[in-house]
Structure formats: C-alpha cells, structure tokens
C-alpha positions in Angstrom: 133.2 22.6 -109.7 133.5 25.4 -112.2 137.1 25.9 -113.5 138.3 28.9 -115.4 141.8 28.6 -116.8 144.4 30.6 -118.7 148.1 30.4 -119.5 150.3 33.0 -121.1 154.0 32.8 -122.1 156.4 35.1 -120.4 158.1 36.2 -123.6 158.8 35.2 -127.1 159.9 31.6 -126.2 157.3 28.8 -126.3 155.1 28.5 -123.2 156.4 25.8 -120.8 153.4 25.9 -118.6 150.3 23.6 -119.0 146.8 24.0 -117.4 143.6 22.1 -117.6 140.2 21.9 -115.9 137.3 19.6 -115.8 134.1 19.5 -113.6 136.1 17.5 -111.0 139.7 18.3 -111.6 142.2 21.2 -112.1 145.9 20.8 -113.0 148.7 23.2 -113.4 152.2 22.3 -114.5 155.2 24.5 -114.8 158.1 23.3 -116.9 161.6 23.9 -115.5 163.9 26.2 -117.5 166.8 24.4 -119.1 168.9 27.6 -119.3 170.1 26.5 -122.6 171.7 23.4 -121.3 171.5 19.9 -122.7 168.6 17.8 -121.5 169.3 14.5 -123.3 165.8 14.8 -124.8 165.1 15.9 -128.4 161.4 16.9 -127.6 161.8 19.8 -125.2 159.9 21.1 -122.2 156.6 22.1 -123.9 156.3 18.6 -125.4 157.0 17.1 -121.9 154.4 19.2 -120.0 151.7 18.6 -122.7 152.2 14.9 -122.5 152.4 14.8 -118.7 149.2 16.9 -118.4 147.2 14.7 -120.8 148.4 11.5 -119.1 147.4 13.0 -115.7 143.9 13.9 -116.7 143.4 10.5 -118.2 144.8 8.7 -115.1 142.7 10.8 -112.7 139.5 10.3 -114.6 139.0 7.2 -112.4 138.0 8.6 -109.0 139.4 5.5 -107.3 142.9 6.4 -108.4 144.7 8.5 -105.8 146.5 11.6 -106.9 149.8 10.0 -106.0 149.1 6.9 -108.0 147.8 9.0 -110.9 151.0 11.1 -111.0 153.2 8.0 -110.8 151.3 6.5 -113.6 151.5 9.6 -115.8 155.3 9.9 -115.2 155.8 6.3 -116.2 153.5 6.8 -119.3 155.4 9.8 -120.5 158.7 8.1 -120.0 157.5 5.2 -122.2 156.7 7.8 -125.0 160.4 8.6 -125.6 162.6 5.7 -124.5 165.1 6.7 -127.2 166.0 9.8 -125.2 168.5 9.9 -122.3 166.0 9.8 -119.4 168.8 9.5 -116.9 170.2 12.9 -117.8 169.9 15.1 -114.7 168.4 17.8 -116.9 165.7 15.6 -118.5 162.6 17.7 -119.0 160.8 18.2 -115.8 157.9 20.2 -114.2 156.2 21.3 -111.0 152.8 19.8 -110.4 149.6 21.2 -108.7 146.5 19.1 -108.7 143.1 19.7 -107.1 140.3 17.1 -107.4 136.8 17.0 -106.0 135.7 13.6 -104.8 132.8 12.5 -102.5 132.4 15.8 -100.8 136.1 16.3 -100.3 138.9 18.2 -102.1 142.1 16.2 -102.6 145.3 18.1 -103.3 148.8 17.4 -104.5 151.7 19.7 -104.9 155.2 18.9 -106.1 157.6 21.9 -106.0 156.6 25.5 -106.0 153.3 25.9 -107.9 150.9 26.6 -105.0 147.3 25.8 -104.4 145.5 28.6 -102.5 142.2 27.6 -100.8 139.7 30.4 -99.8 137.9 29.2 -96.7 135.0 31.0 -95.0 137.3 32.8 -92.7 140.9 32.7 -94.1 143.1 31.6 -96.9 145.3 28.5 -96.9 148.4 28.2 -99.1 149.6 24.6 -100.0 153.1 24.7 -101.5 156.4 22.8 -101.6 159.4 25.1 -101.1 162.2 22.5 -100.7 163.9 24.0 -103.7 164.2 27.3 -101.9 166.3 25.7 -99.2 169.2 24.7 -101.4 172.1 26.6 -103.1 171.4 30.0 -101.5 174.8 31.4 -102.6 174.2 30.7 -106.2 170.7 32.1 -106.1 172.1 35.3 -104.5 174.6 35.6 -107.4 171.8 35.5 -109.9 170.0 38.2 -108.0 173.0 40.5 -108.2 172.7 41.0 -111.9 170.0 42.6 -114.1 168.1 40.3 -116.3 169.2 40.1 -120.0 172.8 40.6 -119.1 175.7 38.2 -119.8 176.5 38.0 -116.1 172.9 37.1 -115.2 172.8 34.4 -117.9 176.1 32.8 -116.6 174.9 32.9 -113.0 171.6 31.3 -113.9 173.4 28.7 -115.9 175.6 27.8 -112.9 172.6 27.7 -110.7 170.7 25.3 -112.9 173.7 23.1 -113.4 174.0 22.8 -109.6 170.3 22.3 -109.1 170.3 19.4 -111.5 172.7 17.6 -109.2 170.3 17.8 -106.3 167.0 17.2 -108.3 165.1 14.3 -107.2 167.6 13.4 -104.4 167.1 13.2 -100.6 169.6 16.1 -100.3 167.7 18.3 -102.7 164.2 18.7 -103.9 161.6 16.6 -105.9 160.1 17.4 -109.3 158.1 15.6 -111.9 160.7 14.2 -114.4 161.3 10.7 -115.7 160.9 8.6 -112.6 157.5 7.7 -111.0 159.3 7.7 -107.7 158.9 11.5 -107.4 155.2 11.1 -106.9 155.8 9.6 -103.5 157.5 12.8 -102.4 154.6 15.2 -103.2 152.8 17.2 -100.6 149.2 15.7 -100.5 146.0 16.1 -98.4 142.3 16.4 -98.2 139.9 19.0 -96.9 136.0 19.0 -96.8 134.7 20.7 -99.9 132.1 22.5 -97.7 135.0 24.4 -96.0 136.2 25.9 -99.3 134.6 28.9 -101.1 137.0 29.0 -104.0 140.5 27.8 -104.9 143.3 28.9 -107.2 146.2 26.7 -108.7 149.0 28.9 -110.0 152.4 28.6 -111.5 155.0 30.7 -109.8 154.9 33.1 -112.8 151.4 34.1 -111.5 151.8 33.5 -107.8 154.8 35.9 -107.8 152.4 38.8 -107.6 152.0 37.9 -103.9 155.0 35.7 -103.1 157.8 37.6 -104.7 156.6 41.1 -105.6 154.3 41.7 -102.6 152.1 43.8 -104.9 148.9 42.0 -103.9 147.4 39.8 -101.2 145.5 36.6 -101.6 142.1 38.3 -100.8 143.0 40.8 -103.6 144.0 38.0 -106.0 140.7 36.2 -105.5 138.8 39.5 -106.0 140.6 39.9 -109.3 139.9 36.4 -110.3 136.1 36.8 -109.6 136.0 40.1 -111.4 138.1 39.3 -114.5 139.1 35.8 -114.4 142.7 34.3 -114.8 143.5 36.5 -117.8 143.0 39.7 -115.7 145.3 38.3 -113.0 148.0 37.5 -115.5 147.7 40.9 -117.0 148.1 42.5 -113.6 151.4 40.5 -113.2 152.6 41.7 -116.6 151.8 45.3 -115.7 153.8 45.1 -112.4 156.8 43.4 -114.2 156.8 46.1 -116.9 157.8 48.7 -114.2 160.9 46.6 -113.5 162.0 45.1 -116.8 165.6 44.5 -115.6 164.7 42.7 -112.4 166.4 45.3 -110.2 163.6 45.9 -107.8 162.5 42.3 -107.9 165.4 40.1 -108.8 164.3 37.1 -110.8 165.4 34.5 -113.4 163.7 36.3 -116.3 161.8 39.5 -116.9 158.5 37.7 -117.2 157.9 34.1 -116.5 155.2 31.9 -118.1 152.0 32.3 -116.0 149.2 29.9 -115.6 146.0 29.9 -113.4 143.2 27.5 -112.7 140.4 29.2 -110.7 137.9 26.9 -109.1 134.4 28.0 -107.8 131.4 26.3 -106.3 127.7 27.2 -106.1 
C-alpha cells in the first residue's frame, strides 16, 4: 500500500488535524474546535491529536491488534500522559478518527465521527462515515448558519452550539468521539473488505471532504482524479480556491471560513 499524505491549517491558528501513513496503515484525526471554551486541559487540541496519532500507529503496528482494541489502547495511553488535567471535563480535547489498515489480503476500516473513508471499487465508490453528530441540535446548527463567519453573532451561536454538543458527547443520546475514555472505541463504525475489490482509498478530515459533502463542487470520481494527478496537496488547494469565493460563509454556511484539511490517499499496484 502506497500512502500519500498532506495536512494544511485552515487559517492562522495551529493545525488541529493529524495524518500519517505506513505501508500497511493510514490514519486521519480531526481535532474538535473548542470555540474558545475551557477544556480542563492545559495542553490543547494539537497536543492531543499528535499524541493520539502516535499512540495509534504504535498500537496498530501489531497486526493481531484489532482497530477497536488499538484505538481503546491509544485513548487510554494518552489519558495516562496528562492525569493532572481534568479529563472529566465535557470539553476535554477530542478528535474524529479514520483508520484504514491492510492485513492478510483485506482492508480493515474504523471511523469515529465525521471524517470519512472513501473506497474506489472497480465499479463504484463507497463512503464509510459516522454522521451521528448531524442528527442532534438542528436548531442550534441552523442558528450558526444564519450568520456570516467572522461576525460576533456567528461566534456566539457557535459557542452555544459547542456548549450544547459537549453535553451529548460520548453519550447514548448524542454522538461518540475520541476523547479521554477508551469506551468510545466500542462505538466506532468498523468493517472489512477484500483488498482485491479496492483500487484506491482516501481518508479525509471534513475540511477536505467538504468539497463534495458540503459545497457540492466536486464528485468522488473527480476527487480521485485530482488525487492521482496532483496528490493530496492539489485537492486541499482546490478546497481553498472554492472557499475563497465565499469567505463569509454565505453561499456555504460553515463554522469557519476555512477548516483544517487533511488527506491520506492509498493506492495499490
């Protein structure tokens, strides 16, 4: 498996995404925005995703370790790195997770929250994602969408949304995300497909997938054509060019003008 990776911040703030690739493994993490709210952790989201990613790659180096067990081990390991922080805070640093691993002629996948894995088959594309977060708090999301980005009204609406999301995060009534508890790993979307059925695969944070999922300015076949021609960097550059035509988020309402964007593109043969 050949893996090409790239990650770019969405603006001046530090990148809260993380991406890695090995001959058998690809990982994309997308740290959740704190909206300026307290997290109970002095380290911050970039620190968290970096440590979680490193722990994941180490845990999954053993092909006998399942993706679920590897994620649980990584979550437990990161929590042990900062016991002095308030890990019970509902806003403790957290991230989406997308993992693809080749093992014994198969491809195992795990997705936790909305960073999708897209598989290019010989006849069609399959999108593996976890959109439970989209099913909660529709009224507060609609309020955010009413305001242009970079306005006080947008900032306040986003803050209210994040506060409410925190109360449902990692609960049966809400959605699941990688945070402090290894329990979240048990709620991930997992599966396996024969490697021979897949021509290529892409793991994307939502800051890259939005070109298809939110902006509808491309299709998955077009995304894969871009990835083959110019790699992950060209795809991210395409996202930025589209976003530059709508800097205030009025055509495509969103949480920020440009989100951190990460891609791992996997090919065989």
